C-alpha positions in Angstrom: -23.5 29.7 38.2 -21.8 29.2 34.6 -23.1 26.2 32.3 -20.3 23.5 32.5 -19.4 22.9 28.9 -18.4 19.7 27.4 -15.9 18.4 25.3 -17.3 15.8 22.4 -14.6 14.1 20.4 -14.9 14.6 16.9 -16.6 11.1 14.6 -14.2 9.8 12.4 -15.0 9.2 9.0 -16.6 6.3 7.7 -14.1 4.0 6.8 -14.8 3.0 3.0 -12.6 -0.2 3.0 -12.4 -2.9 6.4 -9.8 -2.2 9.2 -7.5 -5.5 10.8 -9.7 -8.3 9.8 -8.4 -9.0 6.7 -5.0 -8.2 8.6 -2.5 -11.0 8.7 -1.1 -11.6 12.4 1.9 -9.4 13.7 4.2 -12.4 13.1 3.5 -13.0 10.0 3.8 -9.5 8.8 7.5 -9.3 10.3 8.1 -12.7 8.5 6.7 -11.1 5.3 8.7 -7.6 5.7 11.9 -9.9 6.3 11.4 -12.0 3.1 10.3 -9.1 1.1 13.5 -6.6 2.8 15.8 -10.1 1.3 14.1 -9.9 -1.9 14.5 -5.8 -2.5 18.1 -6.2 -1.7 18.6 -8.8 -4.7 16.4 -6.6 -7.1 17.7 -5.5 -10.5 19.9 -8.7 -10.0 18.5 -11.7 -11.5 20.7 -14.2 -10.9 19.2 -14.4 -6.9 15.6 -15.1 -6.6 14.8 -15.6 -2.8 11.3 -16.8 -2.6 9.3 -15.8 1.0 8.7 -18.2 3.4 5.4 -16.2 4.5 2.0 -18.1 5.1 0.3 -14.3 4.6 -1.1 -15.3 1.0 -4.5 -16.8 1.5 -5.5 -19.9 0.9 -6.2 -20.3 -2.8 -4.2 -16.8 -3.9 -2.2 -16.3 -7.5 0.8 -17.4 -8.2 2.8 -13.8 -8.8 5.2 -13.5 -11.8 8.3 -11.3 -11.0 8.6 -8.3 -13.3 11.3 -6.4 -13.2 10.6 -2.6 -12.3 11.9 -0.1 -15.2 14.2 1.9 -12.4 15.1 -1.1 -9.7 17.1 1.5 -7.8 13.6 3.9 -7.4 11.7 1.6 -7.1 13.9 -0.2 -4.2 13.8 3.1 -2.3 10.0 3.7 -2.6 9.5 -0.1 -1.5 11.7 0.0 1.6 10.7 3.3 2.6 7.1 2.1 2.2 7.7 -1.2 4.1 9.1 1.1 7.0 6.1 2.7 7.8 4.0 -0.5 8.4 2.8 0.3 11.8 2.4 4.0 11.8 -1.4 5.1 12.6 -4.0 6.0 9.5 -5.2 9.6 10.5 -8.2 10.9 7.5 -6.3 13.4 5.5 -2.4 12.4 6.9 0.5 12.6 5.1 3.0 12.5 7.8 4.8 9.8 9.7 4.3 11.9 13.3 0.7 12.8 12.2 0.1 9.8 10.6 -1.4 8.8 7.1 -4.2 8.0 5.2 -4.1 5.9 1.9 -2.9 8.7 -0.7 -1.2 10.9 1.9 1.1 8.1 2.3 1.3 7.4 -1.4 2.5 11.0 -2.0 5.0 10.8 1.0 6.5 7.7 -0.1 7.2 9.3 -3.2 8.4 12.8 -2.3 10.5 11.3 0.4 12.6 9.1 -1.7 12.4 10.1 -5.5 11.0 14.1 -5.2 8.1 13.1 -7.2 5.0 15.1 -6.6 1.8 13.1 -7.2 -1.8 13.9 -6.9 -3.2 14.3 -3.5 -6.6 11.6 -4.4 -6.6 7.9 -5.0 -9.5 9.2 -7.9 -6.9 12.1 -9.2 -3.9 9.2 -9.0 -6.0 6.8 -10.7 -6.2 9.8 -13.4 -2.8 10.2 -13.5 -0.5 9.6 -16.4 1.4 6.8 -16.6 0.6 3.6 -18.0 -2.7 1.5 -17.0 -1.0 -2.1 -15.5 -2.6 -5.6 -16.0 -2.6 -7.4 -12.3 -0.6 -10.1 -14.0 2.2 -7.7 -14.9 2.2 -5.6 -11.9 6.1 -4.7 -10.6 7.6 -2.9 -7.1 6.2 0.1 -7.2 3.2 0.0 -9.1 0.4 1.9 -7.6 -2.9 -0.3 -7.3 -6.1 0.9 -7.0 -9.4 -0.1 -5.3 -13.2 1.0 -5.0 -16.7 0.0 -5.8 -19.2 0.4 -9.0 -16.4 1.5 -11.2 -15.5 4.4 -8.8 -11.6 4.7 -7.0 -11.5 5.2 -3.2 -8.2 3.5 -2.5 -4.4 2.9 -3.2 -1.5 1.8 -2.4 1.8 0.9 -3.4 2.9 -2.6 -4.5 5.4 -4.1 -2.9 6.0 -7.8 -5.0 4.8 -11.3 -4.9 0.9 -10.8 -4.1 1.8 -7.8 -2.0 1.1 -4.5 -0.9 1.5 -1.5 1.7 -1.6 0.9 2.2 -3.0 3.1 4.8 -6.6 0.9 5.5 -8.8 3.0 7.7 -9.7 4.9 10.7 -8.6 2.8 14.0 -6.0 0.9 11.6 -2.2 1.5 10.7 0.3 0.9 7.9 -0.2 -2.3 7.0 1.3 -4.9 4.3 -1.8 -7.0 2.3 -2.4 -9.6 0.1 -4.3 -8.3 -3.2 -5.9 -12.1 -2.8 -7.6 -11.6 0.0 -11.4 -11.7 -0.3 -12.0 -7.7 0.7 -8.8 -6.4 -2.0 -9.4 -9.8 -5.0 -13.5 -8.5 -5.1 -12.9 -4.5 -4.8 -9.1 -4.1 -7.0 -10.6 -1.6 -9.7 -6.8 -1.5 -11.7 -2.9 -0.2 -11.5 -0.5 2.6 -13.0 2.9 2.7 -13.3 4.6 5.6 -12.1 8.1 4.9 -12.5 8.8 4.1 -16.5 
């Protein structure tokens, strides 16, 4: 009698940042996305300043300065595409909506799809990419935000405004919107870089 071979599922890589524990509830995320879409539609028109009514910001969150991007049309395209991908499953090494995304795969896909801009593939390479480093108080929509520990970089997201960023967080999670003032993200923040300048 031939031996029966059992299929084993591959063990996913250990996440280096938290999953959905700090994520806002779905209803809050929908409100935040709606408010951001309204805010983005006013991008480039300084006379219109919509204020999102989201409660997704954690207690004690900073007041974020609204900084206009150098190229509002490009920033708007990037943000609309990034926000449209919220809910896409995380997949280590993934770089398409159909196959899922990891953090740098999401960043690469959005900038390539909307602006035909080819960026480095990993979060560390993105952090070393040419372009100005940005003070957190001067973040503009479309800037890249980086996280890690011990001076190293292990995660990247796209800043969308009002202290929020879109990213692909970890195994078992989905692309989501989080706040930079969330406990983990504030503690792990390592810097920002401007790609659109």
